[in-house]
PLY file of the C-alpha trace (Angstrom):
ply
format ascii 1.0
element vertex 452
property float x
property float y
property float z
element edge 451
property int vertex1
property int vertex2
end_header
-14.34 20.81 11.17
-15.56 17.82 13.47
-13.46 15.36 11.35
-10.61 18.11 10.80
-10.23 18.43 14.58
-10.40 14.20 14.81
-7.52 14.03 11.87
-5.39 16.61 13.70
-5.97 15.16 17.58
-4.79 11.67 16.07
-1.70 13.33 14.10
-0.72 14.81 17.91
-1.42 12.05 19.74
0.65 9.38 17.59
3.55 12.18 16.98
3.63 12.38 20.72
3.69 8.49 20.84
6.70 8.09 18.53
8.74 10.59 20.62
8.16 8.15 23.56
9.12 5.62 21.19
12.29 7.18 20.19
12.94 7.24 24.20
11.95 3.93 24.57
13.99 2.49 21.40
17.30 4.62 22.96
16.68 2.85 26.74
16.35 -0.46 24.20
20.03 0.11 22.99
21.35 0.91 26.16
19.69 -2.12 27.93
20.72 -4.47 25.01
24.84 -3.29 25.03
24.54 -3.69 28.57
22.91 -7.25 28.05
25.84 -8.14 25.64
28.21 -7.19 27.77
26.86 -8.99 30.65
27.02 -12.25 28.33
30.32 -11.26 27.23
32.05 -11.28 30.49
29.71 -14.54 31.20
31.25 -16.27 28.08
34.73 -15.06 28.70
34.76 -16.46 32.24
33.47 -19.55 30.68
35.81 -20.27 27.80
38.65 -19.74 30.84
36.83 -22.36 32.67
36.79 -24.54 29.45
40.74 -23.81 29.19
41.24 -24.85 32.55
39.44 -28.05 32.23
41.12 -29.05 29.09
44.75 -27.82 30.04
44.46 -29.54 33.44
47.42 -32.53 33.92
46.94 -35.88 35.03
46.69 -36.96 38.28
45.55 -33.22 39.22
41.75 -32.69 40.33
39.69 -30.27 38.65
38.29 -27.02 41.11
34.69 -27.75 41.37
34.15 -24.01 40.97
35.52 -24.75 37.63
32.73 -27.50 36.84
30.22 -24.97 38.68
31.18 -22.17 35.85
31.13 -25.14 33.06
27.54 -25.92 34.05
26.27 -22.32 34.48
26.16 -21.45 31.11
22.45 -22.44 30.64
21.55 -19.78 28.04
24.38 -18.59 25.66
24.78 -21.04 22.49
28.35 -21.81 22.13
30.67 -24.33 20.05
34.51 -24.94 20.96
36.56 -25.95 18.28
40.41 -27.27 18.13
43.36 -25.57 16.55
42.49 -27.69 13.37
38.83 -26.95 13.74
37.56 -30.33 15.06
34.19 -30.09 16.97
35.21 -30.62 20.58
32.10 -29.52 22.57
28.84 -27.39 22.25
26.43 -25.70 24.48
22.87 -24.92 24.17
22.79 -25.04 20.21
19.38 -26.83 20.61
16.77 -24.59 22.32
14.36 -27.58 22.61
16.97 -29.34 24.09
16.85 -26.37 26.87
12.92 -26.77 26.99
13.28 -30.66 27.92
15.41 -30.36 30.41
12.94 -27.53 32.27
10.07 -29.75 31.39
12.41 -32.76 33.16
13.11 -30.55 36.52
9.12 -29.52 36.53
8.34 -33.19 36.58
10.95 -34.27 38.90
9.16 -32.46 41.13
5.72 -33.38 40.83
6.57 -37.15 40.24
7.51 -39.54 42.38
7.73 -42.57 40.28
11.20 -42.69 39.65
10.71 -45.05 36.45
9.00 -42.02 35.03
11.82 -39.89 35.68
14.23 -42.34 34.38
11.61 -42.72 31.22
11.91 -38.47 30.68
15.56 -38.86 30.77
16.06 -41.33 28.63
14.01 -39.42 25.82
16.28 -36.52 26.40
18.88 -38.97 26.21
17.95 -40.08 22.48
17.28 -36.78 21.66
21.09 -35.44 22.53
22.46 -38.71 20.94
20.55 -37.99 17.73
22.11 -33.94 18.07
25.07 -35.38 18.35
25.70 -37.19 15.42
23.37 -34.41 13.10
26.07 -32.05 14.53
28.99 -34.10 13.39
27.81 -33.51 10.19
29.88 -30.92 8.19
26.57 -29.15 6.60
24.79 -29.01 10.35
28.37 -27.49 11.67
28.73 -25.20 9.31
25.42 -23.66 9.27
25.42 -23.59 13.28
29.20 -21.74 12.93
27.40 -19.38 10.44
25.31 -18.08 12.91
28.00 -17.24 15.74
28.75 -13.33 15.55
31.37 -13.49 17.87
34.73 -15.83 18.96
36.80 -15.99 21.80
40.56 -17.85 21.66
41.46 -19.52 24.89
45.22 -21.49 25.46
45.35 -25.08 26.08
48.40 -26.52 27.38
48.54 -30.24 27.09
50.90 -32.79 26.44
53.05 -33.76 23.87
52.28 -37.51 22.15
54.01 -39.30 19.26
52.17 -40.81 16.69
51.30 -44.12 18.31
49.08 -41.67 20.85
51.78 -41.92 23.82
52.91 -39.10 26.08
55.95 -38.04 25.22
58.09 -38.13 28.56
61.18 -35.32 29.22
64.55 -36.62 31.05
63.00 -36.29 34.23
60.01 -38.48 33.18
57.69 -35.54 33.33
55.30 -34.97 30.34
56.55 -32.36 27.60
53.49 -29.82 27.13
52.57 -27.45 24.16
50.48 -24.67 24.10
47.75 -24.74 21.44
45.04 -22.24 20.76
41.50 -23.33 20.43
38.79 -21.14 19.71
34.80 -20.76 21.40
32.60 -19.62 18.58
29.22 -17.56 20.38
26.40 -15.79 19.76
23.61 -13.93 21.56
21.38 -15.60 24.01
18.06 -16.35 23.43
17.19 -13.94 26.20
18.75 -10.99 23.85
17.35 -12.96 20.88
13.84 -12.62 22.47
14.65 -8.88 23.32
15.69 -8.13 19.83
12.11 -9.52 18.59
10.03 -7.78 21.27
12.13 -4.57 19.59
10.97 -5.63 15.84
7.60 -6.04 16.96
7.33 -2.35 18.60
8.68 -1.22 15.43
6.36 -3.18 13.22
3.64 -1.72 15.77
5.06 1.41 15.82
4.86 1.35 11.25
1.17 0.08 11.58
0.76 3.21 13.68
2.08 5.71 11.57
-0.28 4.70 8.83
-3.24 5.41 11.36
-3.68 9.03 10.75
-3.53 8.58 6.68
-6.18 6.08 7.11
-8.27 8.40 9.55
-7.53 11.13 7.13
-9.16 8.96 3.82
-11.95 7.95 6.33
-12.49 11.23 6.94
-12.25 12.25 3.52
-14.63 9.10 2.28
-17.25 10.30 4.87
-17.21 14.08 3.96
-17.62 12.95 -0.14
-20.35 10.41 0.69
-22.15 13.52 2.46
-21.19 16.01 -0.10
-22.75 13.48 -2.69
-25.97 12.42 -0.64
-26.41 16.71 -0.64
-25.11 17.31 -4.55
-27.67 14.90 -5.58
-30.55 16.16 -2.88
-30.27 19.51 -3.66
-30.27 18.51 -7.50
-33.31 16.35 -7.27
-34.92 18.93 -5.24
-33.81 21.88 -8.10
-35.08 18.72 -10.83
-38.69 18.80 -9.10
-38.64 22.46 -8.99
-38.23 23.25 -12.63
-40.65 20.36 -13.62
-43.37 21.95 -11.13
-42.59 25.35 -12.74
-42.53 23.95 -16.13
-45.73 22.02 -15.93
-47.46 24.66 -14.22
-46.33 27.29 -16.87
-48.03 24.81 -19.62
-50.97 24.98 -17.29
-51.10 28.78 -17.02
-51.09 28.98 -20.78
-53.32 26.31 -21.67
-56.37 27.90 -19.50
-56.41 30.95 -21.66
-55.03 29.77 -24.68
-58.47 27.43 -25.19
-60.49 30.47 -24.27
-58.45 31.76 -27.47
-58.64 29.25 -30.03
-62.98 29.46 -28.90
-62.56 33.06 -29.79
-60.59 32.07 -33.39
-63.77 30.10 -33.95
-66.13 32.51 -33.25
-64.42 35.48 -35.37
-64.62 32.79 -38.19
-68.28 32.93 -38.57
-68.31 37.20 -38.62
-67.11 39.46 -41.25
-63.26 40.23 -40.50
-60.46 40.35 -42.82
-59.64 36.37 -43.19
-55.48 37.54 -43.27
-56.33 39.21 -39.36
-57.75 35.56 -38.40
-54.87 33.65 -39.83
-52.34 35.42 -37.92
-54.27 35.29 -34.50
-54.52 31.36 -35.60
-50.47 31.23 -36.08
-50.14 33.08 -32.89
-52.71 30.63 -30.91
-50.73 27.39 -32.46
-47.32 29.08 -31.59
-48.64 29.44 -27.88
-50.30 25.86 -28.14
-46.78 24.37 -29.21
-45.02 26.32 -26.44
-47.23 24.91 -23.62
-46.83 21.48 -25.46
-42.63 21.82 -24.90
-43.22 23.13 -21.06
-45.65 19.75 -20.53
-42.97 17.56 -21.64
-40.29 19.24 -19.41
-39.90 16.91 -16.41
-41.92 13.94 -17.71
-40.78 11.17 -19.22
-40.00 12.18 -22.97
-40.35 9.41 -25.34
-38.00 9.72 -28.38
-39.12 8.91 -31.87
-37.12 8.39 -35.28
-37.29 12.09 -36.84
-35.57 13.49 -39.40
-33.21 15.87 -38.70
-32.54 18.00 -41.63
-35.74 19.09 -42.10
-36.45 19.78 -38.60
-33.41 21.90 -38.67
-34.65 23.96 -41.33
-37.95 24.37 -40.27
-36.55 25.63 -37.27
-34.16 27.81 -38.50
-36.75 29.13 -41.02
-38.95 30.38 -37.95
-36.17 31.86 -36.30
-35.42 33.46 -39.44
-38.73 35.21 -40.21
-38.60 36.88 -36.55
-35.11 38.29 -37.05
-33.72 41.50 -38.82
-33.48 41.20 -42.09
-29.76 42.51 -42.02
-28.80 38.88 -40.43
-28.24 36.67 -42.71
-28.41 32.37 -42.21
-26.85 30.21 -44.02
-27.49 25.72 -43.25
-25.26 23.03 -44.49
-25.16 19.39 -43.56
-23.18 16.47 -45.32
-24.58 14.35 -48.12
-24.61 11.08 -46.35
-26.70 12.72 -43.50
-29.53 13.14 -46.02
-32.83 11.55 -44.69
-30.98 10.58 -41.37
-33.40 9.92 -38.80
-32.27 9.86 -35.32
-34.26 9.34 -32.20
-35.14 12.55 -31.11
-38.49 14.39 -29.23
-38.95 16.54 -31.83
-40.39 19.57 -29.93
-37.72 19.68 -27.00
-34.73 19.72 -30.09
-36.43 22.15 -32.31
-36.78 24.21 -28.60
-32.73 23.77 -27.95
-31.61 24.68 -31.36
-34.57 27.80 -31.46
-33.16 28.76 -28.10
-29.15 28.87 -29.36
-30.19 30.89 -32.38
-31.97 33.69 -30.50
-28.80 33.67 -28.61
-26.81 34.24 -31.21
-29.14 36.83 -33.11
-28.84 38.71 -29.82
-24.79 38.33 -29.45
-25.18 39.84 -33.46
-26.82 42.95 -32.15
-29.43 43.37 -35.84
-26.38 42.55 -38.43
-24.05 39.75 -39.54
-23.84 35.64 -40.14
-25.26 32.51 -38.50
-24.19 29.16 -40.01
-25.64 25.94 -38.87
-23.28 22.80 -40.03
-25.00 19.56 -39.58
-21.67 16.88 -39.80
-20.73 13.41 -38.74
-18.29 13.54 -35.96
-17.03 9.87 -35.02
-18.91 6.27 -34.62
-21.08 7.79 -31.28
-21.95 11.45 -32.40
-23.33 13.40 -34.56
-22.47 17.36 -34.68
-24.42 20.11 -35.11
-22.37 23.63 -34.66
-24.50 27.04 -34.59
-21.67 29.46 -35.65
-21.94 33.25 -35.50
-19.80 35.96 -35.73
-21.12 38.53 -32.66
-19.52 39.30 -29.76
-18.72 35.97 -28.18
-18.30 34.64 -24.94
-15.36 35.04 -22.35
-13.76 31.62 -21.59
-14.56 32.03 -17.98
-18.07 31.89 -18.95
-17.82 28.94 -21.22
-19.82 26.68 -18.66
-21.06 29.38 -16.61
-23.75 30.60 -19.48
-25.37 27.39 -18.56
-26.13 27.28 -15.35
-29.82 28.23 -13.70
-30.07 32.14 -13.82
-26.66 33.17 -15.15
-27.41 35.91 -17.97
-25.42 38.38 -19.84
-28.67 40.43 -20.62
-30.39 43.07 -18.80
-33.75 41.41 -18.85
-32.86 38.09 -19.10
-34.07 35.42 -16.46
-30.94 33.06 -17.33
-33.27 29.88 -18.01
-33.13 29.43 -21.47
-29.42 27.67 -22.08
-30.24 25.83 -18.89
-32.80 23.90 -20.32
-31.36 23.65 -23.24
-28.70 21.62 -21.67
-31.07 19.70 -19.68
-33.00 18.32 -22.51
-29.70 17.57 -24.31
-27.94 15.94 -21.86
-31.11 14.04 -19.74
-33.49 13.65 -22.14
-31.22 12.63 -25.66
-28.16 11.68 -23.78
-26.04 13.99 -25.52
-23.93 17.25 -25.13
-24.03 20.81 -25.47
-21.48 23.16 -24.57
-18.90 26.32 -25.98
-16.81 24.65 -28.46
-14.96 28.08 -29.16
-15.48 31.66 -29.20
-13.21 33.96 -30.95
-14.99 37.91 -30.51
-16.56 38.97 -33.85
-15.17 36.29 -35.95
-16.38 33.05 -34.65
-18.62 31.48 -31.48
-19.62 27.90 -31.89
-22.18 26.20 -29.87
-21.47 22.61 -30.36
-24.79 20.02 -29.81
-23.77 16.44 -29.96
-26.39 13.77 -30.55
-25.68 9.99 -29.99
-26.01 7.80 -32.91
0 1
1 2
2 3
3 4
4 5
5 6
6 7
7 8
8 9
9 10
10 11
11 12
12 13
13 14
14 15
15 16
16 17
17 18
18 19
19 20
20 21
21 22
22 23
23 24
24 25
25 26
26 27
27 28
28 29
29 30
30 31
31 32
32 33
33 34
34 35
35 36
36 37
37 38
38 39
39 40
40 41
41 42
42 43
43 44
44 45
45 46
46 47
47 48
48 49
49 50
50 51
51 52
52 53
53 54
54 55
55 56
56 57
57 58
58 59
59 60
60 61
61 62
62 63
63 64
64 65
65 66
66 67
67 68
68 69
69 70
70 71
71 72
72 73
73 74
74 75
75 76
76 77
77 78
78 79
79 80
80 81
81 82
82 83
83 84
84 85
85 86
86 87
87 88
88 89
89 90
90 91
91 92
92 93
93 94
94 95
95 96
96 97
97 98
98 99
99 100
100 101
101 102
102 103
103 104
104 105
105 106
106 107
107 108
108 109
109 110
110 111
111 112
112 113
113 114
114 115
115 116
116 117
117 118
118 119
119 120
120 121
121 122
122 123
123 124
124 125
125 126
126 127
127 128
128 129
129 130
130 131
131 132
132 133
133 134
134 135
135 136
136 137
137 138
138 139
139 140
140 141
141 142
142 143
143 144
144 145
145 146
146 147
147 148
148 149
149 150
150 151
151 152
152 153
153 154
154 155
155 156
156 157
157 158
158 159
159 160
160 161
161 162
162 163
163 164
164 165
165 166
166 167
167 168
168 169
169 170
170 171
171 172
172 173
173 174
174 175
175 176
176 177
177 178
178 179
179 180
180 181
181 182
182 183
183 184
184 185
185 186
186 187
187 188
188 189
189 190
190 191
191 192
192 193
193 194
194 195
195 196
196 197
197 198
198 199
199 200
200 201
201 202
202 203
203 204
204 205
205 206
206 207
207 208
208 209
209 210
210 211
211 212
212 213
213 214
214 215
215 216
216 217
217 218
218 219
219 220
220 221
221 222
222 223
223 224
224 225
225 226
226 227
227 228
228 229
229 230
230 231
231 232
232 233
233 234
234 235
235 236
236 237
237 238
238 239
239 240
240 241
241 242
242 243
243 244
244 245
245 246
246 247
247 248
248 249
249 250
250 251
251 252
252 253
253 254
254 255
255 256
256 257
257 258
258 259
259 260
260 261
261 262
262 263
263 264
264 265
265 266
266 267
267 268
268 269
269 270
270 271
271 272
272 273
273 274
274 275
275 276
276 277
277 278
278 279
279 280
280 281
281 282
282 283
283 284
284 285
285 286
286 287
287 288
288 289
289 290
290 291
291 292
292 293
293 294
294 295
295 296
296 297
297 298
298 299
299 300
300 301
301 302
302 303
303 304
304 305
305 306
306 307
307 308
308 309
309 310
310 311
311 312
312 313
313 314
314 315
315 316
316 317
317 318
318 319
319 320
320 321
321 322
322 323
323 324
324 325
325 326
326 327
327 328
328 329
329 330
330 331
331 332
332 333
333 334
334 335
335 336
336 337
337 338
338 339
339 340
340 341
341 342
342 343
343 344
344 345
345 346
346 347
347 348
348 349
349 350
350 351
351 352
352 353
353 354
354 355
355 356
356 357
357 358
358 359
359 360
360 361
361 362
362 363
363 364
364 365
365 366
366 367
367 368
368 369
369 370
370 371
371 372
372 373
373 374
374 375
375 376
376 377
377 378
378 379
379 380
380 381
381 382
382 383
383 384
384 385
385 386
386 387
387 388
388 389
389 390
390 391
391 392
392 393
393 394
394 395
395 396
396 397
397 398
398 399
399 400
400 401
401 402
402 403
403 404
404 405
405 406
406 407
407 408
408 409
409 410
410 411
411 412
412 413
413 414
414 415
415 416
416 417
417 418
418 419
419 420
420 421
421 422
422 423
423 424
424 425
425 426
426 427
427 428
428 429
429 430
430 431
431 432
432 433
433 434
434 435
435 436
436 437
437 438
438 439
439 440
440 441
441 442
442 443
443 444
444 445
445 446
446 447
447 448
448 449
449 450
450 451
């Protein structure tokens, strides 16, 4: 619940942040438009000043205000091209140039030695000269022009010249003028550029923040899974210890009266008692000894040894057959290649598994029917033992439940038999046991897989 609340709170706060972010972005767009409009006005004024400077007649004096306007543009990159595309002037194309100018102004205030100021100015002049040379290269000029997003046409009045470069005069000895259209190309200033960069950084941050709830959710799920698995395996370990403890205690409790019974059997042998009676008592004590041995191996490290499977199966089937109704038939079949096959098994525990499954089949048949046991090869990994009956069957939703501890369909059942079978096969023999198929009163198959 705490993790769920944390995730919901994070999602809510993130959603609130994005609403505020949308408002900020709208304000940014408005501010950006205003900045562009302002820069458009400034560059228009600067272009008019360029036009006035270029249109000045010989002998006229340029208005100082025009000079101030021309100098005032220190942020907007611009290129002035003639009517034929020739470069006439440029402004603010190199941000390093601007930075160096600011550096020089700062140094001028700090340094008193004029020679040092001159040295800085000389360095800047060299950089500017190199930049001028580079700008005259067509590729550099074309690259700079490709970055320019806007252009302004400017009207330039100039005196006509002949092919020798002399000014053409009219009959009153006044220069004949002509009007040509030049263009000022410009792009957003570095201020707007930085403003856009900040906006982009904000969007990147917002995108990362958008993933935060997912990350928190994944972390929360991971923590939950770790906690759940820790709890699950802890509980399973406790259950295993409980089963092992019960099994060992059962073996111990059986062992005490069993030892006494075996002593009484020896005593009875010396008395004049029917030998057949003593033989049957010996069989029952042997059976009890076998049961105690099986329980003692539950929960302990069982050693697997190579055992011939077919004789073991035949012996187990024969034992169950003698104690079942005569109306129930038993059939056993195996592939020829499996004769004399040995598999690593715990003979007592594996026999117990087969015995338990056969007894469940007998209960399903209700005193009449057929039980078949098939021993076959499945693939390179497993051998198959199918125990098949034509009893009442198992519903599909019970295929897994019947192997759960405590689950039983019998009125007096404990629900331990098949759960012990599963533990013996999966944990001790590293195999599998499951309901392969069930068709009521036709065919129900319990399949055991043994690793090769």
